[in-house]
C-alpha positions as YAML, in Angstrom:
chain: A
units: angstrom
residues:
- id: 1
  name: LYS
  ca: [0.00, 0.00, 0.00]
- id: 2
  name: GLY
  ca: [1.23, 3.48, -0.87]
- id: 3
  name: VAL
  ca: [3.96, 2.23, -3.21]
- id: 4
  name: SER
  ca: [4.58, 4.08, -6.48]
- id: 5
  name: ARG
  ca: [5.12, 2.29, -9.76]
- id: 6
  name: PRO
  ca: [8.84, 1.74, -10.55]
- id: 7
  name: TYR
  ca: [8.46, 3.39, -13.97]
- id: 8
  name: ARG
  ca: [6.96, 6.59, -15.41]
- id: 9
  name: THR
  ca: [3.65, 6.59, -17.25]
- id: 10
  name: ARG
  ca: [0.90, 9.06, -18.11]
- id: 11
  name: PHE
  ca: [-1.66, 6.65, -16.77]
- id: 12
  name: HIS
  ca: [-2.27, 5.19, -13.36]
- id: 13
  name: LEU
  ca: [-0.58, 8.04, -11.52]
- id: 14
  name: LYS
  ca: [-2.03, 7.00, -8.20]
- id: 15
  name: LYS
  ca: [-0.02, 4.93, -5.78]
- id: 16
  name: CYS
  ca: [-1.00, 1.37, -5.01]
- id: 17
  name: SER
  ca: [-3.98, 1.16, -2.67]
- id: 18
  name: HIS
  ca: [-4.15, -2.52, -1.83]
- id: 19
  name: GLU
  ca: [-6.06, -3.14, 1.38]
- id: 20
  name: GLU
  ca: [-5.60, -6.87, 1.79]
- id: 21
  name: THR
  ca: [-1.92, -7.10, 2.76]
- id: 22
  name: VAL
  ca: [-0.09, -9.41, 5.13]
- id: 23
  name: SER
  ca: [3.38, -8.85, 6.59]
- id: 24
  name: VAL
  ca: [5.51, -11.99, 6.60]
- id: 25
  name: ASN
  ca: [9.09, -12.99, 7.36]
- id: 26
  name: LEU
  ca: [10.77, -15.40, 4.96]
- id: 27
  name: GLY
  ca: [13.55, -17.54, 6.34]
- id: 28
  name: TYR
  ca: [14.66, -20.98, 7.39]
- id: 29
  name: ASP
  ca: [16.50, -22.72, 10.21]
- id: 30
  name: PHE
  ca: [20.08, -23.71, 9.48]
- id: 31
  name: ILE
  ca: [21.43, -26.08, 12.13]
- id: 32
  name: THR
  ca: [25.23, -26.25, 12.10]
- id: 33
  name: ASP
  ca: [28.34, -25.94, 14.26]
- id: 34
  name: MET
  ca: [29.50, -22.41, 15.06]
- id: 35
  name: LEU
  ca: [32.51, -20.92, 16.83]
- id: 36
  name: VAL
  ca: [32.26, -17.35, 18.14]
- id: 37
  name: LEU
  ca: [35.13, -15.13, 19.27]
- id: 38
  name: GLU
  ca: [33.88, -12.39, 21.59]
- id: 39
  name: PHE
  ca: [35.94, -9.18, 21.75]
- id: 40
  name: SER
  ca: [35.08, -6.96, 24.69]
- id: 41
  name: LEU
  ca: [35.61, -3.28, 23.79]
- id: 42
  name: ASP
  ca: [36.70, -0.73, 26.39]
- id: 43
  name: GLU
  ca: [34.62, 2.39, 25.73]
- id: 44
  name: LYS
  ca: [37.04, 4.51, 27.77]
- id: 45
  name: ARG
  ca: [40.01, 3.64, 25.57]
- id: 46
  name: LEU
  ca: [38.64, 2.61, 22.18]
- id: 47
  name: ASN
  ca: [36.79, 4.77, 19.68]
- id: 48
  name: ILE
  ca: [33.41, 3.07, 19.29]
- id: 49
  name: ARG
  ca: [31.18, 6.07, 19.95]
- id: 50
  name: SER
  ca: [31.46, 8.34, 16.91]
- id: 51
  name: PRO
  ca: [29.86, 6.77, 13.79]
- id: 52
  name: GLN
  ca: [31.40, 9.38, 11.47]
- id: 53
  name: GLU
  ca: [34.97, 8.71, 12.59]
- id: 54
  name: ASN
  ca: [34.49, 5.06, 13.51]
- id: 55
  name: LEU
  ca: [35.86, 3.83, 10.20]
- id: 56
  name: TRP
  ca: [38.19, 1.29, 11.78]
- id: 57
  name: LEU
  ca: [35.85, -1.04, 13.67]
- id: 58
  name: GLY
  ca: [33.94, -2.56, 10.74]
- id: 59
  name: ARG
  ca: [37.14, -2.90, 8.72]
- id: 60
  name: ALA
  ca: [38.96, -4.44, 11.66]
- id: 61
  name: ALA
  ca: [36.21, -6.95, 12.36]
- id: 62
  name: GLN
  ca: [35.83, -7.94, 8.71]
- id: 63
  name: SER
  ca: [39.59, -8.35, 8.39]
- id: 64
  name: VAL
  ca: [39.80, -10.56, 11.48]
- id: 65
  name: ALA
  ca: [36.90, -12.64, 10.17]
- id: 66
  name: GLU
  ca: [38.60, -13.19, 6.80]
- id: 67
  name: ALA
  ca: [41.93, -13.99, 8.45]
- id: 68
  name: PHE
  ca: [40.10, -16.45, 10.72]
- id: 69
  name: ARG
  ca: [38.57, -18.26, 7.77]
- id: 70
  name: PHE
  ca: [41.85, -18.28, 5.83]
- id: 71
  name: VAL
  ca: [43.99, -19.84, 8.57]
- id: 72
  name: THR
  ca: [41.21, -22.26, 9.57]
- id: 73
  name: SER
  ca: [40.80, -23.57, 6.03]
- id: 74
  name: LYS
  ca: [44.57, -23.92, 5.78]
- id: 75
  name: GLU
  ca: [44.85, -25.71, 9.13]
- id: 76
  name: LEU
  ca: [42.02, -28.13, 8.33]
- id: 77
  name: ASP
  ca: [43.01, -28.44, 4.66]
- id: 78
  name: VAL
  ca: [39.50, -27.64, 3.44]
- id: 79
  name: ASP
  ca: [38.20, -25.27, 0.77]
- id: 80
  name: PHE
  ca: [37.08, -21.74, 1.60]
- id: 81
  name: SER
  ca: [33.56, -22.63, 0.52]
- id: 82
  name: GLU
  ca: [33.27, -25.09, 3.41]
- id: 83
  name: LEU
  ca: [33.42, -22.25, 5.95]
- id: 84
  name: ILE
  ca: [31.32, -19.11, 6.39]
- id: 85
  name: THR
  ca: [32.50, -16.19, 8.48]
- id: 86
  name: GLY
  ca: [31.15, -12.83, 9.59]
- id: 87
  name: TRP
  ca: [30.88, -10.41, 12.48]
- id: 88
  name: ARG
  ca: [28.43, -8.33, 14.47]
- id: 89
  name: PHE
  ca: [28.62, -5.41, 16.89]
- id: 90
  name: ARG
  ca: [26.43, -5.55, 19.97]
- id: 91
  name: LYS
  ca: [25.94, -3.51, 23.09]
- id: 92
  name: ASN
  ca: [24.17, -4.34, 26.34]
- id: 93
  name: SER
  ca: [24.19, -3.42, 30.02]
- id: 94
  name: THR
  ca: [27.57, -5.09, 30.54]
- id: 95
  name: GLY
  ca: [29.40, -3.30, 27.73]
- id: 96
  name: SER
  ca: [30.15, -3.27, 24.00]
- id: 97
  name: PHE
  ca: [31.31, -6.29, 22.04]
- id: 98
  name: VAL
  ca: [32.38, -7.45, 18.58]
- id: 99
  name: ASP
  ca: [31.63, -11.09, 17.79]
- id: 100
  name: ILE
  ca: [33.59, -12.86, 15.06]
- id: 101
  name: TYR
  ca: [31.84, -16.07, 14.05]
- id: 102
  name: LEU
  ca: [32.75, -19.06, 11.92]
- id: 103
  name: TYR
  ca: [30.43, -21.90, 10.97]
- id: 104
  name: ASP
  ca: [30.28, -24.91, 8.69]
- id: 105
  name: ASN
  ca: [28.54, -24.46, 5.38]
- id: 106
  name: LEU
  ca: [26.77, -27.78, 5.73]
- id: 107
  name: SER
  ca: [23.46, -28.52, 7.39]
- id: 108
  name: SER
  ca: [24.08, -30.33, 10.70]
- id: 109
  name: GLY
  ca: [27.74, -29.28, 10.48]
- id: 110
  name: ALA
  ca: [30.85, -31.13, 9.41]
- id: 111
  name: GLY
  ca: [32.59, -30.57, 12.73]
- id: 112
  name: TYR
  ca: [35.17, -28.09, 11.42]
- id: 113
  name: SER
  ca: [34.35, -25.35, 13.93]
- id: 114
  name: THR
  ca: [34.50, -27.80, 16.83]
- id: 115
  name: LYS
  ca: [37.86, -29.16, 15.69]
- id: 116
  name: ILE
  ca: [39.68, -25.85, 15.54]
- id: 117
  name: ALA
  ca: [38.33, -24.64, 18.91]
- id: 118
  name: THR
  ca: [41.06, -26.65, 20.66]
- id: 119
  name: GLU
  ca: [43.74, -25.06, 18.45]
- id: 120
  name: ILE
  ca: [42.61, -21.48, 18.91]
- id: 121
  name: GLU
  ca: [45.97, -20.17, 20.25]
- id: 122
  name: LEU
  ca: [47.76, -21.56, 17.21]
- id: 123
  name: LEU
  ca: [45.20, -19.93, 14.93]
- id: 124
  name: PHE
  ca: [45.64, -16.57, 16.67]
- id: 125
  name: ALA
  ca: [49.40, -16.76, 16.08]
- id: 126
  name: GLU
  ca: [48.90, -17.57, 12.39]
- id: 127
  name: MET
  ca: [46.33, -14.78, 12.00]
- id: 128
  name: LYS
  ca: [48.76, -12.27, 13.50]
- id: 129
  name: GLN
  ca: [51.51, -13.44, 11.18]
- id: 130
  name: LEU
  ca: [49.20, -13.26, 8.16]
- id: 131
  name: MET
  ca: [48.20, -9.66, 8.89]
- id: 132
  name: SER
  ca: [51.64, -8.42, 9.94]
- id: 133
  name: LYS
  ca: [54.07, -9.96, 7.45]
- id: 134
  name: CYS
  ca: [52.59, -8.39, 4.29]
- id: 135
  name: SER
  ca: [53.92, -5.09, 2.89]
- id: 136
  name: CYS
  ca: [50.69, -3.76, 1.33]
- id: 137
  name: ASP
  ca: [48.94, -0.57, 2.49]
- id: 138
  name: SER
  ca: [45.70, -2.25, 3.55]
- id: 139
  name: ALA
  ca: [45.02, -5.66, 1.96]
- id: 140
  name: CYS
  ca: [46.08, -7.59, -1.13]
- id: 141
  name: GLN
  ca: [46.10, -11.04, -2.71]
- id: 142
  name: ASN
  ca: [49.09, -12.01, -0.60]
- id: 143
  name: CYS
  ca: [47.25, -11.57, 2.70]
- id: 144
  name: LEU
  ca: [43.48, -11.13, 3.04]
- id: 145
  name: LYS
  ca: [42.05, -10.87, -0.47]
- id: 146
  name: HIS
  ca: [40.96, -13.87, -2.53]
- id: 147
  name: TYR
  ca: [38.36, -14.76, -5.12]
- id: 148
  name: ARG
  ca: [35.60, -15.70, -2.69]
- id: 149
  name: ASN
  ca: [35.65, -12.47, -0.65]
- id: 150
  name: GLN
  ca: [35.47, -9.97, -3.52]
- id: 151
  name: TYR
  ca: [32.26, -8.47, -2.14]
- id: 152
  name: VAL
  ca: [34.01, -7.29, 1.06]
- id: 153
  name: GLN
  ca: [37.47, -6.46, -0.27]
- id: 154
  name: GLY
  ca: [36.82, -2.74, -0.02]
- id: 155
  name: LEU
  ca: [36.41, -3.16, 3.75]
- id: 156
  name: LEU
  ca: [39.61, -5.09, 4.42]
- id: 157
  name: ASP
  ca: [42.50, -3.50, 6.28]
- id: 158
  name: ARG
  ca: [45.10, -5.82, 7.76]
- id: 159
  name: HIS
  ca: [46.47, -3.10, 10.07]
- id: 160
  name: TYR
  ca: [43.10, -2.53, 11.73]
- id: 161
  name: GLY
  ca: [42.49, -6.27, 11.87]
- id: 162
  name: LEU
  ca: [45.80, -6.77, 13.64]
- id: 163
  name: ASN
  ca: [44.95, -3.96, 16.07]
- id: 164
  name: LEU
  ca: [41.66, -5.61, 17.00]
- id: 165
  name: LEU
  ca: [43.20, -9.07, 17.33]
- id: 166
  name: GLU
  ca: [46.04, -7.81, 19.53]
- id: 167
  name: TRP
  ca: [43.51, -5.96, 21.68]
- id: 168
  name: GLY
  ca: [41.38, -9.09, 22.06]
- id: 169
  name: THR
  ca: [44.27, -11.40, 22.89]
- id: 170
  name: GLU
  ca: [46.68, -9.10, 24.76]
- id: 171
  name: GLU
  ca: [44.77, -5.85, 25.44]
- id: 172
  name: LYS
  ca: [47.49, -4.20, 23.37]
- id: 173
  name: ILE
  ca: [46.83, -0.86, 21.67]
- id: 174
  name: PRO
  ca: [49.00, 1.12, 19.22]
- id: 175
  name: ASN
  ca: [50.82, 4.00, 20.89]
- id: 176
  name: SER
  ca: [50.99, 6.31, 17.88]
- id: 177
  name: VAL
  ca: [51.13, 6.56, 14.11]
- id: 178
  name: PRO
  ca: [54.79, 6.60, 12.94]
- id: 179
  name: ASN
  ca: [56.02, 10.05, 11.88]
- id: 180
  name: GLU
  ca: [56.75, 8.95, 8.32]
- id: 181
  name: PHE
  ca: [53.13, 7.88, 7.86]
- id: 182
  name: GLN
  ca: [51.79, 11.08, 9.42]
- id: 183
  name: LYS
  ca: [53.88, 13.13, 6.99]
- id: 184
  name: LYS
  ca: [52.74, 10.99, 4.06]
- id: 185
  name: TYR
  ca: [49.08, 11.47, 4.98]
- id: 186
  name: ILE
  ca: [49.29, 15.23, 5.43]
- id: 187
  name: LYS
  ca: [51.37, 15.79, 2.29]
- id: 188
  name: SER
  ca: [48.59, 14.20, 0.23]
- id: 189
  name: LEU
  ca: [46.29, 17.03, 1.35]
- id: 190
  name: GLU
  ca: [48.77, 19.91, 1.22]
- id: 191
  name: ASN
  ca: [47.19, 21.61, -1.81]
- id: 192
  name: VAL
  ca: [43.69, 21.35, -0.34]
- id: 193
  name: LEU
  ca: [44.87, 22.78, 2.97]
- id: 194
  name: GLU
  ca: [46.53, 25.70, 1.20]
- id: 195
  name: SER
  ca: [43.28, 26.43, -0.63]
- id: 196
  name: ASN
  ca: [41.68, 26.69, 2.82]
- id: 197
  name: GLN
  ca: [44.27, 29.31, 3.86]
- id: 198
  name: PHE
  ca: [46.41, 26.92, 5.91]
- id: 199
  name: LYS
  ca: [50.19, 27.03, 5.80]
- id: 200
  name: LEU
  ca: [51.84, 23.67, 6.40]
- id: 201
  name: ASN
  ca: [55.13, 23.36, 8.27]
- id: 202
  name: ILE
  ca: [56.64, 19.88, 8.62]
- id: 203
  name: THR
  ca: [59.66, 19.38, 10.89]
- id: 204
  name: ASN
  ca: [61.53, 16.21, 11.80]
- id: 205
  name: ASP
  ca: [59.35, 15.55, 14.83]
- id: 206
  name: ALA
  ca: [56.08, 17.39, 14.27]
- id: 207
  name: ILE
  ca: [53.52, 18.83, 11.85]
- id: 208
  name: PHE
  ca: [52.29, 22.41, 12.29]
- id: 209
  name: LEU
  ca: [49.42, 24.31, 10.71]
- id: 210
  name: HIS
  ca: [49.33, 28.11, 10.56]
- id: 211
  name: LYS
  ca: [46.21, 30.15, 9.90]
- id: 212
  name: ASP
  ca: [45.12, 33.70, 10.79]
- id: 213
  name: GLY
  ca: [48.15, 34.19, 12.99]
- id: 214
  name: LYS
  ca: [47.48, 31.03, 14.99]
- id: 215
  name: LYS
  ca: [49.66, 27.94, 15.19]
- id: 216
  name: PHE
  ca: [48.41, 24.41, 15.76]
- id: 217
  name: GLU
  ca: [50.28, 21.14, 16.06]
- id: 218
  name: LEU
  ca: [48.58, 18.41, 14.01]
- id: 219
  name: ILE
  ca: [48.77, 14.87, 15.35]
- id: 220
  name: ILE
  ca: [47.39, 11.94, 13.36]
- id: 221
  name: TYR
  ca: [46.47, 9.26, 15.89]
- id: 222
  name: PRO
  ca: [45.57, 5.54, 15.58]
- id: 223
  name: ALA
  ca: [41.96, 5.18, 14.49]
- id: 224
  name: MET
  ca: [40.99, 2.72, 17.22]
- id: 225
  name: LEU
  ca: [41.82, 5.14, 20.06]
- id: 226
  name: ILE
  ca: [39.92, 8.00, 21.65]
- id: 227
  name: PRO
  ca: [42.03, 11.14, 21.12]
- id: 228
  name: PRO
  ca: [43.14, 13.29, 24.06]
- id: 229
  name: LYS
  ca: [42.19, 16.94, 24.31]
- id: 230
  name: VAL
  ca: [45.22, 19.22, 24.50]
- id: 231
  name: ILE
  ca: [45.14, 22.98, 23.92]
- id: 232
  name: GLY
  ca: [47.08, 23.93, 20.80]
- id: 233
  name: LYS
  ca: [47.06, 20.41, 19.39]
- id: 234
  name: VAL
  ca: [44.68, 19.07, 16.75]
- id: 235
  name: TYR
  ca: [44.11, 15.30, 16.76]
- id: 236
  name: ILE
  ca: [42.78, 13.74, 13.55]
- id: 237
  name: SER
  ca: [42.04, 10.04, 13.12]
- id: 238
  name: GLU
  ca: [44.28, 8.11, 10.75]
- id: 239
  name: ALA
  ca: [41.16, 6.48, 9.26]
- id: 240
  name: LEU
  ca: [39.96, 9.83, 7.92]
- id: 241
  name: PHE
  ca: [43.17, 10.30, 5.94]
- id: 242
  name: LYS
  ca: [42.98, 6.76, 4.57]
- id: 243
  name: TYR
  ca: [39.28, 6.46, 3.77]
- id: 244
  name: ALA
  ca: [37.52, 9.82, 4.14]
- id: 245
  name: LYS
  ca: [39.83, 12.69, 3.20]
- id: 246
  name: PRO
  ca: [37.00, 15.27, 2.87]
- id: 247
  name: TYR
  ca: [36.06, 14.62, 6.50]
- id: 248
  name: ALA
  ca: [39.72, 15.03, 7.50]
- id: 249
  name: ILE
  ca: [39.76, 18.50, 5.91]
- id: 250
  name: GLU
  ca: [36.42, 19.36, 7.49]
- id: 251
  name: LYS
  ca: [37.66, 18.25, 10.92]
- id: 252
  name: ILE
  ca: [40.84, 20.29, 10.62]
- id: 253
  name: CYS
  ca: [38.88, 23.39, 9.64]
- id: 254
  name: GLU
  ca: [36.50, 22.91, 12.59]
- id: 255
  name: MET
  ca: [39.26, 22.47, 15.17]
- id: 256
  name: CYS
  ca: [41.66, 25.15, 13.94]
- id: 257
  name: ILE
  ca: [39.56, 28.14, 14.93]
...
């Protein structure tokens, strides 16, 4: 009811007015074995509150899920198609969580998920190696990308995946973004910043922005962290420079006033 036709016509301009409608849910039960990794997220330390800047969490979770499937299929010597993986974010009275799940792609289960549960520490080590040994910027065919995950390849980032996995297994967080990467990120936006009346000054140890007689130190911080608030310093998430440059410029303009 109230739905327009999906094409233009001179006739029948009115919307549908069906009265006899029934709302239904289409689905089926799929009974199989499933293994779930629960990552508890510390809201005081990790950036999970700002949807606009929270570009790391979905990429991190998807990357961990793909790494999980890759090393599991390798360990069990089975094809990718035998295993299905995914993730979900959930929040309740006890906190915020990311669940990474893996299940058998066979009704009643083939027992794959149950088998690897006893080898989980070994799988964690292999996942860390997979996401740390590659030299690509985010993901490639040598680490996380393959034919069967083409539909999520735009969301893969091995660095964010490694951050989430190290947090879940060791409560380890990155201290900072290396200076060479900070300089690389800001240099890519130098012309745009100049068009917004900013003057860029890059030294060996810091990045400074000058505008209207004011001086600000720009610090590009790891995307998974909540930035500190320090007078005279502008903190911009690394994820904005990697995946949302217009928002990085917008954030800089907002904070440098």
